[in-house]
All heavy atoms as TSV, in Angstrom:
chain	resi	resn	atom	element	x	y	z
A	1	MET	N	N	1.088	-9.982	-16.916
A	1	MET	CA	C	0.087	-9.327	-16.119
A	1	MET	C	C	0.292	-7.806	-16.254
A	1	MET	O	O	1.388	-7.301	-16.075
A	1	MET	CB	C	0.245	-9.771	-14.653
A	1	MET	CG	C	-0.767	-9.166	-13.734
A	1	MET	SD	S	-0.612	-9.720	-12.033
A	1	MET	CE	C	-1.420	-11.278	-12.117
A	2	THR	N	N	-0.781	-7.115	-16.568
A	2	THR	CA	C	-0.689	-5.665	-16.744
A	2	THR	C	C	-0.649	-4.952	-15.394
A	2	THR	O	O	-0.929	-5.549	-14.347
A	2	THR	CB	C	-1.885	-5.132	-17.550
A	2	THR	OG1	O	-3.070	-5.336	-16.790
A	2	THR	CG2	C	-1.988	-5.804	-18.901
A	3	ARG	N	N	-0.304	-3.688	-15.436
A	3	ARG	CA	C	-0.252	-2.897	-14.213
A	3	ARG	C	C	-1.629	-2.788	-13.558
A	3	ARG	O	O	-1.755	-2.823	-12.341
A	3	ARG	CB	C	0.261	-1.496	-14.553
A	3	ARG	CG	C	1.211	-1.006	-13.531
A	3	ARG	CD	C	1.868	0.259	-14.003
A	3	ARG	NE	N	1.333	1.287	-13.153
A	3	ARG	CZ	C	1.050	2.509	-13.491
A	3	ARG	NH1	N	1.264	2.907	-14.698
A	3	ARG	NH2	N	0.575	3.351	-12.644
A	4	PHE	N	N	-2.670	-2.652	-14.398
A	4	PHE	CA	C	-4.027	-2.575	-13.874
A	4	PHE	C	C	-4.383	-3.862	-13.131
A	4	PHE	O	O	-4.966	-3.815	-12.044
A	4	PHE	CB	C	-5.021	-2.325	-15.010
A	4	PHE	CG	C	-6.452	-2.314	-14.547
A	4	PHE	CD1	C	-6.955	-1.247	-13.837
A	4	PHE	CD2	C	-7.284	-3.383	-14.820
A	4	PHE	CE1	C	-8.270	-1.241	-13.399
A	4	PHE	CE2	C	-8.592	-3.386	-14.392
A	4	PHE	CZ	C	-9.095	-2.305	-13.678
A	5	GLU	N	N	-4.030	-5.011	-13.705
A	5	GLU	CA	C	-4.324	-6.288	-13.070
A	5	GLU	C	C	-3.576	-6.440	-11.750
A	5	GLU	O	O	-4.126	-6.934	-10.773
A	5	GLU	CB	C	-3.986	-7.440	-14.011
A	5	GLU	CG	C	-4.892	-7.529	-15.220
A	5	GLU	CD	C	-4.394	-8.503	-16.262
A	5	GLU	OE1	O	-3.193	-8.854	-16.243
A	5	GLU	OE2	O	-5.203	-8.914	-17.112
A	6	ARG	N	N	-2.298	-6.007	-11.719
A	6	ARG	CA	C	-1.529	-6.072	-10.470
A	6	ARG	C	C	-2.144	-5.168	-9.406
A	6	ARG	O	O	-2.274	-5.566	-8.244
A	6	ARG	CB	C	-0.084	-5.661	-10.721
A	6	ARG	CG	C	0.756	-6.714	-11.367
A	6	ARG	CD	C	2.228	-6.366	-11.306
A	6	ARG	NE	N	2.503	-5.034	-11.813
A	6	ARG	CZ	C	2.995	-4.759	-13.007
A	6	ARG	NH1	N	3.288	-5.729	-13.830
A	6	ARG	NH2	N	3.219	-3.520	-13.386
A	7	ASP	N	N	-2.533	-3.958	-9.801
A	7	ASP	CA	C	-3.146	-3.035	-8.852
A	7	ASP	C	C	-4.495	-3.543	-8.372
A	7	ASP	O	O	-4.846	-3.399	-7.206
A	7	ASP	CB	C	-3.303	-1.644	-9.473
A	7	ASP	CG	C	-1.995	-0.892	-9.564
A	7	ASP	OD1	O	-0.999	-1.353	-8.951
A	7	ASP	OD2	O	-1.962	0.154	-10.236
A	8	PHE	N	N	-5.269	-4.150	-9.263
A	8	PHE	CA	C	-6.564	-4.708	-8.884
A	8	PHE	C	C	-6.384	-5.833	-7.874
A	8	PHE	O	O	-7.090	-5.896	-6.866
A	8	PHE	CB	C	-7.303	-5.221	-10.129
A	8	PHE	CG	C	-8.642	-5.815	-9.825
A	8	PHE	CD1	C	-9.694	-5.011	-9.438
A	8	PHE	CD2	C	-8.840	-7.177	-9.927
A	8	PHE	CE1	C	-10.933	-5.557	-9.148
A	8	PHE	CE2	C	-10.066	-7.741	-9.645
A	8	PHE	CZ	C	-11.132	-6.924	-9.256
A	9	LYS	N	N	-5.410	-6.701	-8.122
A	9	LYS	CA	C	-5.140	-7.810	-7.208
A	9	LYS	C	C	-4.687	-7.283	-5.847
A	9	LYS	O	O	-5.125	-7.756	-4.803
A	9	LYS	CB	C	-4.070	-8.723	-7.795
A	9	LYS	CG	C	-3.809	-9.955	-6.985
A	9	LYS	CD	C	-2.813	-10.868	-7.679
A	9	LYS	CE	C	-2.565	-12.104	-6.857
A	9	LYS	NZ	N	-1.580	-12.981	-7.492
A	10	GLU	N	N	-3.818	-6.259	-5.862
A	10	GLU	CA	C	-3.347	-5.660	-4.613
A	10	GLU	C	C	-4.496	-4.991	-3.866
A	10	GLU	O	O	-4.581	-5.067	-2.638
A	10	GLU	CB	C	-2.248	-4.636	-4.911
A	10	GLU	CG	C	-1.621	-4.051	-3.669
A	10	GLU	CD	C	-0.512	-3.066	-4.002
A	10	GLU	OE1	O	0.031	-3.109	-5.124
A	10	GLU	OE2	O	-0.199	-2.260	-3.115
A	11	ALA	N	N	-5.403	-4.352	-4.602
A	11	ALA	CA	C	-6.549	-3.696	-3.970
A	11	ALA	C	C	-7.487	-4.726	-3.332
A	11	ALA	O	O	-8.063	-4.479	-2.270
A	11	ALA	CB	C	-7.294	-2.859	-4.989
A	12	GLN	N	N	-7.619	-5.870	-3.957
A	12	GLN	CA	C	-8.457	-6.925	-3.396
A	12	GLN	C	C	-7.885	-7.454	-2.086
A	12	GLN	O	O	-8.624	-7.919	-1.232
A	12	GLN	CB	C	-8.608	-8.074	-4.386
A	12	GLN	CG	C	-9.559	-7.798	-5.496
A	12	GLN	CD	C	-9.690	-8.995	-6.435
A	12	GLN	OE1	O	-8.731	-9.718	-6.659
A	12	GLN	NE2	N	-10.877	-9.168	-6.982
A	13	GLU	N	N	-6.563	-7.382	-1.958
A	13	GLU	CA	C	-5.906	-7.870	-0.752
A	13	GLU	C	C	-6.017	-6.884	0.404
A	13	GLU	O	O	-5.545	-7.164	1.501
A	13	GLU	CB	C	-4.439	-8.171	-1.046
A	13	GLU	CG	C	-4.252	-9.317	-2.010
A	13	GLU	CD	C	-2.818	-9.483	-2.466
A	13	GLU	OE1	O	-1.963	-8.670	-2.075
A	13	GLU	OE2	O	-2.554	-10.432	-3.221
A	14	GLY	N	N	-6.633	-5.716	0.169
A	14	GLY	CA	C	-6.865	-4.773	1.246
A	14	GLY	C	C	-6.063	-3.495	1.167
A	14	GLY	O	O	-6.100	-2.686	2.079
A	15	ASN	N	N	-5.343	-3.266	0.080
A	15	ASN	CA	C	-4.522	-2.065	-0.057
A	15	ASN	C	C	-5.127	-1.085	-1.055
A	15	ASN	O	O	-4.417	-0.398	-1.763
A	15	ASN	CB	C	-3.107	-2.441	-0.521
A	15	ASN	CG	C	-2.391	-3.285	0.496
A	15	ASN	OD1	O	-2.625	-3.170	1.680
A	15	ASN	ND2	N	-1.527	-4.147	0.013
A	16	GLU	N	N	-6.460	-1.014	-1.107
A	16	GLU	CA	C	-7.091	-0.177	-2.124
A	16	GLU	C	C	-6.777	1.311	-1.958
A	16	GLU	O	O	-6.621	2.028	-2.938
A	16	GLU	CB	C	-8.609	-0.393	-2.166
A	16	GLU	CG	C	-9.350	-0.014	-0.907
A	16	GLU	CD	C	-9.484	-1.157	0.083
A	16	GLU	OE1	O	-9.095	-2.285	-0.214
A	16	GLU	OE2	O	-9.994	-0.898	1.175
A	17	ILE	N	N	-6.636	1.778	-0.734
A	17	ILE	CA	C	-6.337	3.197	-0.506
A	17	ILE	C	C	-4.946	3.541	-1.039
A	17	ILE	O	O	-4.761	4.577	-1.693
A	17	ILE	CB	C	-6.473	3.547	0.982
A	17	ILE	CG1	C	-7.934	3.396	1.402
A	17	ILE	CG2	C	-5.977	4.962	1.255
A	17	ILE	CD1	C	-8.174	3.558	2.882
A	18	GLU	N	N	-3.977	2.679	-0.794
A	18	GLU	CA	C	-2.623	2.921	-1.289
A	18	GLU	C	C	-2.573	2.904	-2.812
A	18	GLU	O	O	-1.888	3.720	-3.428
A	18	GLU	CB	C	-1.636	1.892	-0.725
A	18	GLU	CG	C	-1.372	2.032	0.757
A	18	GLU	CD	C	-2.408	1.326	1.619
A	18	GLU	OE1	O	-3.248	0.576	1.074
A	18	GLU	OE2	O	-2.386	1.543	2.828
A	19	VAL	N	N	-3.296	1.970	-3.412
A	19	VAL	CA	C	-3.317	1.851	-4.870
A	19	VAL	C	C	-3.934	3.110	-5.483
A	19	VAL	O	O	-3.381	3.699	-6.415
A	19	VAL	CB	C	-4.105	0.598	-5.315
A	19	VAL	CG1	C	-4.356	0.602	-6.808
A	19	VAL	CG2	C	-3.367	-0.665	-4.908
A	20	LEU	N	N	-5.074	3.540	-4.955
A	20	LEU	CA	C	-5.740	4.725	-5.489
A	20	LEU	C	C	-4.900	5.985	-5.266
A	20	LEU	O	O	-4.821	6.852	-6.145
A	20	LEU	CB	C	-7.125	4.884	-4.859
A	20	LEU	CG	C	-8.157	3.813	-5.242
A	20	LEU	CD1	C	-9.442	4.005	-4.471
A	20	LEU	CD2	C	-8.419	3.828	-6.730
A	21	THR	N	N	-4.256	6.084	-4.118
A	21	THR	CA	C	-3.408	7.243	-3.831
A	21	THR	C	C	-2.225	7.296	-4.794
A	21	THR	O	O	-1.897	8.366	-5.327
A	21	THR	CB	C	-2.894	7.182	-2.380
A	21	THR	OG1	O	-4.010	7.103	-1.494
A	21	THR	CG2	C	-2.071	8.393	-2.039
A	22	ARG	N	N	-1.599	6.161	-5.026
A	22	ARG	CA	C	-0.454	6.095	-5.932
A	22	ARG	C	C	-0.859	6.465	-7.360
A	22	ARG	O	O	-0.166	7.221	-8.046
A	22	ARG	CB	C	0.160	4.701	-5.874
A	22	ARG	CG	C	1.428	4.552	-6.668
A	22	ARG	CD	C	2.074	3.185	-6.496
A	22	ARG	NE	N	1.205	2.094	-6.912
A	22	ARG	CZ	C	0.812	1.099	-6.118
A	22	ARG	NH1	N	1.199	1.036	-4.869
A	22	ARG	NH2	N	0.032	0.141	-6.581
A	23	ARG	N	N	-1.998	5.944	-7.798
A	23	ARG	CA	C	-2.457	6.246	-9.152
A	23	ARG	C	C	-2.850	7.711	-9.293
A	23	ARG	O	O	-2.576	8.332	-10.311
A	23	ARG	CB	C	-3.640	5.347	-9.523
A	23	ARG	CG	C	-3.180	3.963	-9.905
A	23	ARG	CD	C	-4.290	3.206	-10.595
A	23	ARG	NE	N	-3.740	2.002	-11.166
A	23	ARG	CZ	C	-3.649	1.787	-12.474
A	23	ARG	NH1	N	-4.084	2.659	-13.320
A	23	ARG	NH2	N	-3.133	0.668	-12.923
A	24	LYS	N	N	-3.501	8.274	-8.289
A	24	LYS	CA	C	-3.887	9.687	-8.337
A	24	LYS	C	C	-2.651	10.578	-8.394
A	24	LYS	O	O	-2.629	11.564	-9.134
A	24	LYS	CB	C	-4.748	10.037	-7.112
A	24	LYS	CG	C	-5.282	11.432	-7.115
A	24	LYS	CD	C	-6.262	11.636	-8.233
A	24	LYS	CE	C	-6.897	12.999	-8.128
A	24	LYS	NZ	N	-7.696	13.324	-9.282
A	25	ALA	N	N	-1.614	10.231	-7.647
A	25	ALA	CA	C	-0.371	11.007	-7.658
A	25	ALA	C	C	0.267	10.950	-9.044
A	25	ALA	O	O	0.790	11.962	-9.536
A	25	ALA	CB	C	0.582	10.486	-6.604
A	26	GLU	N	N	0.222	9.794	-9.695
A	26	GLU	CA	C	0.807	9.666	-11.029
A	26	GLU	C	C	0.027	10.501	-12.042
A	26	GLU	O	O	0.620	11.159	-12.911
A	26	GLU	CB	C	0.826	8.203	-11.463
A	26	GLU	CG	C	1.493	7.983	-12.787
A	26	GLU	CD	C	1.570	6.522	-13.184
A	26	GLU	OE1	O	1.115	5.656	-12.436
A	26	GLU	OE2	O	2.107	6.269	-14.282
A	27	ILE	N	N	-1.296	10.510	-11.935
A	27	ILE	CA	C	-2.117	11.313	-12.834
A	27	ILE	C	C	-1.807	12.795	-12.645
A	27	ILE	O	O	-1.646	13.539	-13.613
A	27	ILE	CB	C	-3.618	11.020	-12.606
A	27	ILE	CG1	C	-3.965	9.602	-13.083
A	27	ILE	CG2	C	-4.492	12.047	-13.316
A	27	ILE	CD1	C	-5.339	9.127	-12.674
A	28	ASP	N	N	-1.703	13.242	-11.401
A	28	ASP	CA	C	-1.392	14.648	-11.115
A	28	ASP	C	C	-0.010	15.030	-11.653
A	28	ASP	O	O	0.174	16.123	-12.190
A	28	ASP	CB	C	-1.469	14.921	-9.621
A	28	ASP	CG	C	-2.893	14.837	-9.086
A	28	ASP	OD1	O	-3.846	14.932	-9.898
A	28	ASP	OD2	O	-3.050	14.666	-7.862
A	29	LYS	N	N	0.950	14.133	-11.523
A	29	LYS	CA	C	2.309	14.386	-12.027
A	29	LYS	C	C	2.303	14.541	-13.544
A	29	LYS	O	O	2.945	15.447	-14.091
A	29	LYS	CB	C	3.239	13.249	-11.611
A	29	LYS	CG	C	4.661	13.392	-12.088
A	29	LYS	CD	C	5.477	12.184	-11.652
A	29	LYS	CE	C	6.539	11.896	-12.645
A	29	LYS	NZ	N	6.247	10.927	-13.663
A	30	LEU	N	N	1.559	13.671	-14.226
A	30	LEU	CA	C	1.479	13.762	-15.679
A	30	LEU	C	C	0.758	15.025	-16.127
A	30	LEU	O	O	1.128	15.631	-17.138
A	30	LEU	CB	C	0.788	12.520	-16.252
A	30	LEU	CG	C	1.625	11.254	-16.304
A	30	LEU	CD1	C	0.750	10.071	-16.731
A	30	LEU	CD2	C	2.792	11.412	-17.251
A	31	LYS	N	N	-0.271	15.438	-15.402
A	31	LYS	CA	C	-0.970	16.679	-15.745
A	31	LYS	C	C	-0.031	17.867	-15.639
A	31	LYS	O	O	-0.027	18.742	-16.507
A	31	LYS	CB	C	-2.181	16.878	-14.830
A	31	LYS	CG	C	-3.356	16.017	-15.196
A	31	LYS	CD	C	-4.540	16.302	-14.290
A	31	LYS	CE	C	-5.724	15.415	-14.645
A	31	LYS	NZ	N	-6.866	15.653	-13.773
A	32	ALA	N	N	0.776	17.907	-14.589
A	32	ALA	CA	C	1.733	18.999	-14.424
A	32	ALA	C	C	2.778	18.965	-15.529
A	32	ALA	O	O	3.162	20.007	-16.074
A	32	ALA	CB	C	2.407	18.901	-13.055
A	33	GLU	N	N	3.234	17.777	-15.884
A	33	GLU	CA	C	4.223	17.637	-16.951
A	33	GLU	C	C	3.644	18.073	-18.292
A	33	GLU	O	O	4.322	18.704	-19.103
A	33	GLU	CB	C	4.691	16.184	-17.036
A	33	GLU	CG	C	5.772	15.931	-18.048
A	33	GLU	CD	C	6.201	14.473	-18.102
A	33	GLU	OE1	O	6.008	13.750	-17.111
A	33	GLU	OE2	O	6.717	14.066	-19.154
A	34	GLY	N	N	2.370	17.752	-18.531
A	34	GLY	CA	C	1.722	18.125	-19.778
A	34	GLY	C	C	1.546	19.629	-19.932
A	34	GLY	O	O	1.584	20.161	-21.037
A	35	LYS	N	N	1.360	20.321	-18.817
A	35	LYS	CA	C	1.167	21.772	-18.869
A	35	LYS	C	C	2.435	22.511	-19.273
A	35	LYS	O	O	2.365	23.567	-19.891
A	35	LYS	CB	C	0.679	22.282	-17.522
A	35	LYS	CG	C	-0.751	21.910	-17.231
A	35	LYS	CD	C	-1.211	22.451	-15.899
A	35	LYS	CE	C	-2.646	22.034	-15.623
A	35	LYS	NZ	N	-3.094	22.505	-14.304
A	36	VAL	N	N	3.589	21.986	-18.915
A	36	VAL	CA	C	4.845	22.679	-19.218
A	36	VAL	C	C	5.546	22.127	-20.460
A	36	VAL	O	O	6.542	22.688	-20.892
A	36	VAL	CB	C	5.824	22.622	-18.016
A	36	VAL	CG1	C	5.233	23.321	-16.818
A	36	VAL	CG2	C	6.211	21.207	-17.678
A	37	CYS	N	N	5.014	21.082	-21.039
A	37	CYS	CA	C	5.635	20.464	-22.209
A	37	CYS	C	C	5.455	21.367	-23.435
A	37	CYS	O	O	4.359	21.840	-23.720
A	37	CYS	CB	C	5.004	19.100	-22.465
A	37	CYS	SG	S	5.766	18.203	-23.809
A	38	ARG	N	N	6.524	21.575	-24.157
A	38	ARG	CA	C	6.483	22.434	-25.342
A	38	ARG	C	C	6.379	21.623	-26.627
A	38	ARG	O	O	6.089	22.173	-27.678
A	38	ARG	CB	C	7.728	23.306	-25.369
A	38	ARG	CG	C	7.818	24.170	-24.129
A	38	ARG	CD	C	9.011	25.042	-24.162
A	38	ARG	NE	N	8.609	26.289	-24.811
A	38	ARG	CZ	C	9.441	27.181	-25.271
A	38	ARG	NH1	N	10.731	26.992	-25.186
A	38	ARG	NH2	N	8.999	28.277	-25.828
A	39	ASN	N	N	6.622	20.342	-26.541
A	39	ASN	CA	C	6.564	19.463	-27.701
A	39	ASN	C	C	5.119	18.988	-27.882
A	39	ASN	O	O	4.567	18.311	-27.020
A	39	ASN	CB	C	7.512	18.282	-27.485
A	39	ASN	CG	C	7.594	17.361	-28.673
A	39	ASN	OD1	O	6.678	17.288	-29.477
A	39	ASN	ND2	N	8.707	16.652	-28.767
A	40	GLY	N	N	4.501	19.336	-28.999
A	40	GLY	CA	C	3.100	18.998	-29.238
A	40	GLY	C	C	2.835	17.504	-29.271
A	40	GLY	O	O	1.836	17.023	-28.735
A	41	PHE	N	N	3.726	16.752	-29.906
A	41	PHE	CA	C	3.538	15.300	-29.979
A	41	PHE	C	C	3.619	14.680	-28.587
A	41	PHE	O	O	2.798	13.842	-28.217
A	41	PHE	CB	C	4.578	14.671	-30.906
A	41	PHE	CG	C	4.470	13.179	-30.989
A	41	PHE	CD1	C	3.440	12.587	-31.698
A	41	PHE	CD2	C	5.385	12.362	-30.345
A	41	PHE	CE1	C	3.329	11.211	-31.772
A	41	PHE	CE2	C	5.276	10.983	-30.410
A	41	PHE	CZ	C	4.246	10.406	-31.130
A	42	ARG	N	N	4.611	15.092	-27.815
A	42	ARG	CA	C	4.770	14.561	-26.457
A	42	ARG	C	C	3.565	14.931	-25.589
A	42	ARG	O	O	3.084	14.128	-24.806
A	42	ARG	CB	C	6.072	15.107	-25.841
A	42	ARG	CG	C	6.277	14.712	-24.414
A	42	ARG	CD	C	6.627	13.247	-24.273
A	42	ARG	NE	N	6.818	12.936	-22.876
A	42	ARG	CZ	C	6.287	11.881	-22.264
A	42	ARG	NH1	N	5.601	11.001	-22.943
A	42	ARG	NH2	N	6.482	11.681	-20.992
A	43	ARG	N	N	3.054	16.155	-25.768
A	43	ARG	CA	C	1.884	16.595	-25.000
A	43	ARG	C	C	0.664	15.739	-25.348
A	43	ARG	O	O	-0.125	15.378	-24.474
A	43	ARG	CB	C	1.625	18.073	-25.291
A	43	ARG	CG	C	0.598	18.695	-24.391
A	43	ARG	CD	C	0.452	20.199	-24.538
A	43	ARG	NE	N	0.656	20.681	-25.895
A	43	ARG	CZ	C	1.608	21.545	-26.243
A	43	ARG	NH1	N	2.435	22.016	-25.340
A	43	ARG	NH2	N	1.710	21.952	-27.486
A	44	GLN	N	N	0.549	15.367	-26.611
A	44	GLN	CA	C	-0.551	14.508	-27.038
A	44	GLN	C	C	-0.416	13.110	-26.418
A	44	GLN	O	O	-1.409	12.526	-25.971
A	44	GLN	CB	C	-0.574	14.415	-28.559
A	44	GLN	CG	C	-1.773	13.704	-29.119
A	44	GLN	CD	C	-1.746	13.699	-30.639
A	44	GLN	OE1	O	-0.685	13.734	-31.257
A	44	GLN	NE2	N	-2.919	13.649	-31.242
A	45	CYS	N	N	0.797	12.590	-26.368
A	45	CYS	CA	C	1.039	11.281	-25.744
A	45	CYS	C	C	0.703	11.320	-24.251
A	45	CYS	O	O	0.109	10.384	-23.715
A	45	CYS	CB	C	2.487	10.849	-25.936
A	45	CYS	SG	S	2.913	10.473	-27.638
A	46	ILE	N	N	1.083	12.400	-23.606
A	46	ILE	CA	C	0.785	12.554	-22.180
A	46	ILE	C	C	-0.722	12.607	-21.963
A	46	ILE	O	O	-1.244	11.994	-21.030
A	46	ILE	CB	C	1.485	13.804	-21.607
A	46	ILE	CG1	C	2.997	13.596	-21.574
A	46	ILE	CG2	C	0.965	14.139	-20.211
A	46	ILE	CD1	C	3.795	14.841	-21.227
A	47	ALA	N	N	-1.440	13.315	-22.838
A	47	ALA	CA	C	-2.893	13.412	-22.715
A	47	ALA	C	C	-3.548	12.035	-22.868
A	47	ALA	O	O	-4.496	11.706	-22.132
A	47	ALA	CB	C	-3.446	14.376	-23.755
A	48	GLN	N	N	-3.045	11.219	-23.795
A	48	GLN	CA	C	-3.587	9.874	-23.961
A	48	GLN	C	C	-3.315	9.016	-22.727
A	48	GLN	O	O	-4.173	8.241	-22.280
A	48	GLN	CB	C	-2.985	9.211	-25.194
A	48	GLN	CG	C	-3.469	9.797	-26.493
A	48	GLN	CD	C	-2.761	9.190	-27.689
A	48	GLN	OE1	O	-1.827	8.416	-27.555
A	48	GLN	NE2	N	-3.216	9.566	-28.875
A	49	GLU	N	N	-2.136	9.155	-22.163
A	49	GLU	CA	C	-1.775	8.404	-20.959
A	49	GLU	C	C	-2.655	8.828	-19.783
A	49	GLU	O	O	-3.115	7.999	-19.004
A	49	GLU	CB	C	-0.291	8.631	-20.643
A	49	GLU	CG	C	0.216	7.824	-19.485
A	49	GLU	CD	C	0.396	6.349	-19.796
A	49	GLU	OE1	O	0.321	5.959	-20.976
A	49	GLU	OE2	O	0.611	5.581	-18.848
A	50	ILE	N	N	-2.902	10.119	-19.667
A	50	ILE	CA	C	-3.769	10.624	-18.600
A	50	ILE	C	C	-5.180	10.063	-18.759
A	50	ILE	O	O	-5.795	9.637	-17.780
A	50	ILE	CB	C	-3.784	12.165	-18.582
A	50	ILE	CG1	C	-2.438	12.704	-18.103
A	50	ILE	CG2	C	-4.913	12.693	-17.697
A	50	ILE	CD1	C	-2.278	14.199	-18.260
A	51	ALA	N	N	-5.689	10.044	-19.977
A	51	ALA	CA	C	-7.026	9.509	-20.230
A	51	ALA	C	C	-7.109	8.034	-19.845
A	51	ALA	O	O	-8.078	7.599	-19.207
A	51	ALA	CB	C	-7.401	9.707	-21.687
A	52	ARG	N	N	-6.100	7.263	-20.216
A	52	ARG	CA	C	-6.086	5.827	-19.893
A	52	ARG	C	C	-6.015	5.607	-18.391
A	52	ARG	O	O	-6.778	4.822	-17.818
A	52	ARG	CB	C	-4.908	5.143	-20.583
A	52	ARG	CG	C	-4.865	3.624	-20.355
A	52	ARG	CD	C	-3.637	2.998	-20.997
A	52	ARG	NE	N	-2.404	3.447	-20.401
A	52	ARG	CZ	C	-1.903	2.960	-19.250
A	52	ARG	NH1	N	-2.550	2.033	-18.589
A	52	ARG	NH2	N	-0.755	3.408	-18.780
A	53	LEU	N	N	-5.112	6.329	-17.727
A	53	LEU	CA	C	-4.957	6.166	-16.282
A	53	LEU	C	C	-6.192	6.631	-15.515
A	53	LEU	O	O	-6.572	6.024	-14.513
A	53	LEU	CB	C	-3.717	6.923	-15.788
A	53	LEU	CG	C	-2.379	6.327	-16.179
A	53	LEU	CD1	C	-1.243	7.263	-15.754
A	53	LEU	CD2	C	-2.182	4.951	-15.571
A	54	THR	N	N	-6.826	7.697	-15.988
A	54	THR	CA	C	-8.038	8.186	-15.335
A	54	THR	C	C	-9.165	7.165	-15.454
A	54	THR	O	O	-9.897	6.926	-14.489
A	54	THR	CB	C	-8.463	9.538	-15.936
A	54	THR	OG1	O	-7.383	10.464	-15.797
A	54	THR	CG2	C	-9.684	10.093	-15.242
A	55	ALA	N	N	-9.295	6.556	-16.612
A	55	ALA	CA	C	-10.324	5.525	-16.802
A	55	ALA	C	C	-10.069	4.336	-15.880
A	55	ALA	O	O	-11.000	3.819	-15.242
A	55	ALA	CB	C	-10.357	5.076	-18.255
A	56	GLU	N	N	-8.809	3.903	-15.777
A	56	GLU	CA	C	-8.478	2.797	-14.884
A	56	GLU	C	C	-8.692	3.185	-13.423
A	56	GLU	O	O	-9.188	2.383	-12.633
A	56	GLU	CB	C	-7.033	2.354	-15.098
A	56	GLU	CG	C	-6.798	1.658	-16.415
A	56	GLU	CD	C	-5.358	1.276	-16.633
A	56	GLU	OE1	O	-4.495	1.605	-15.778
A	56	GLU	OE2	O	-5.062	0.653	-17.676
A	57	TYR	N	N	-8.340	4.418	-13.071
A	57	TYR	CA	C	-8.538	4.897	-11.699
A	57	TYR	C	C	-10.029	4.882	-11.346
A	57	TYR	O	O	-10.414	4.408	-10.276
A	57	TYR	CB	C	-7.983	6.320	-11.560
A	57	TYR	CG	C	-8.231	6.949	-10.219
A	57	TYR	CD1	C	-7.372	6.701	-9.151
A	57	TYR	CD2	C	-9.302	7.785	-10.011
A	57	TYR	CE1	C	-7.590	7.275	-7.916
A	57	TYR	CE2	C	-9.536	8.360	-8.782
A	57	TYR	CZ	C	-8.673	8.109	-7.737
A	57	TYR	OH	O	-8.902	8.675	-6.517
A	58	ASN	N	N	-10.861	5.378	-12.260
A	58	ASN	CA	C	-12.306	5.401	-12.011
A	58	ASN	C	C	-12.873	3.993	-11.878
A	58	ASN	O	O	-13.743	3.734	-11.043
A	58	ASN	CB	C	-13.026	6.170	-13.114
A	58	ASN	CG	C	-12.724	7.649	-13.066
A	58	ASN	OD1	O	-12.367	8.197	-12.031
A	58	ASN	ND2	N	-12.855	8.308	-14.207
A	59	LYS	N	N	-12.367	3.068	-12.699
A	59	LYS	CA	C	-12.829	1.685	-12.636
A	59	LYS	C	C	-12.463	1.056	-11.284
A	59	LYS	O	O	-13.273	0.390	-10.659
A	59	LYS	CB	C	-12.237	0.868	-13.774
A	59	LYS	CG	C	-12.861	-0.498	-13.936
A	59	LYS	CD	C	-12.263	-1.243	-15.100
A	59	LYS	CE	C	-12.664	-0.587	-16.390
A	59	LYS	NZ	N	-12.216	-1.343	-17.587
A	60	LEU	N	N	-11.236	1.284	-10.835
A	60	LEU	CA	C	-10.817	0.761	-9.521
A	60	LEU	C	C	-11.628	1.395	-8.395
A	60	LEU	O	O	-12.012	0.723	-7.435
A	60	LEU	CB	C	-9.331	1.019	-9.296
A	60	LEU	CG	C	-8.350	0.111	-10.019
A	60	LEU	CD1	C	-6.928	0.632	-9.845
A	60	LEU	CD2	C	-8.454	-1.310	-9.495
A	61	ASP	N	N	-11.887	2.689	-8.517
A	61	ASP	CA	C	-12.641	3.401	-7.489
A	61	ASP	C	C	-14.069	2.864	-7.391
A	61	ASP	O	O	-14.605	2.716	-6.291
A	61	ASP	CB	C	-12.640	4.895	-7.791
A	61	ASP	CG	C	-13.158	5.723	-6.639
A	61	ASP	OD1	O	-12.948	5.306	-5.470
A	61	ASP	OD2	O	-13.738	6.790	-6.895
A	62	GLU	N	N	-14.684	2.561	-8.520
A	62	GLU	CA	C	-16.048	2.023	-8.530
A	62	GLU	C	C	-16.109	0.631	-7.899
A	62	GLU	O	O	-17.092	0.293	-7.247
A	62	GLU	CB	C	-16.582	1.960	-9.950
A	62	GLU	CG	C	-16.882	3.302	-10.560
A	62	GLU	CD	C	-17.268	3.181	-12.027
A	62	GLU	OE1	O	-17.368	2.041	-12.537
A	62	GLU	OE2	O	-17.457	4.233	-12.655
A	63	LEU	N	N	-15.075	-0.164	-8.111
A	63	LEU	CA	C	-15.083	-1.531	-7.607
A	63	LEU	C	C	-14.930	-1.595	-6.093
A	63	LEU	O	O	-15.362	-2.550	-5.467
A	63	LEU	CB	C	-13.970	-2.347	-8.276
A	63	LEU	CG	C	-14.157	-2.587	-9.770
A	63	LEU	CD1	C	-12.915	-3.237	-10.356
A	63	LEU	CD2	C	-15.373	-3.454	-10.025
A	64	PHE	N	N	-14.294	-0.552	-5.523
A	64	PHE	CA	C	-14.082	-0.573	-4.077
A	64	PHE	C	C	-14.713	0.633	-3.503
A	64	PHE	O	O	-14.928	1.029	-2.562
A	64	PHE	CB	C	-12.578	-0.621	-3.755
A	64	PHE	CG	C	-11.927	-1.851	-4.323
A	64	PHE	CD1	C	-11.169	-1.781	-5.477
A	64	PHE	CD2	C	-12.087	-3.078	-3.717
A	64	PHE	CE1	C	-10.586	-2.908	-6.005
A	64	PHE	CE2	C	-11.504	-4.201	-4.236
A	64	PHE	CZ	C	-10.748	-4.128	-5.376
């Protein structure tokens, strides 16, 4: 079971605010990390992770 599936199941059980808050905090943390990263490859990986998490966050937000 993927993290998205676990979060979706938890959100269905009534914890959607906690799930969205946790995911938003993780996205913000990665954005801050990406701004100070000096390694170009690592910065690119962080950007891809941010894009994936943002898409999942938006999908969860739309469902609830």
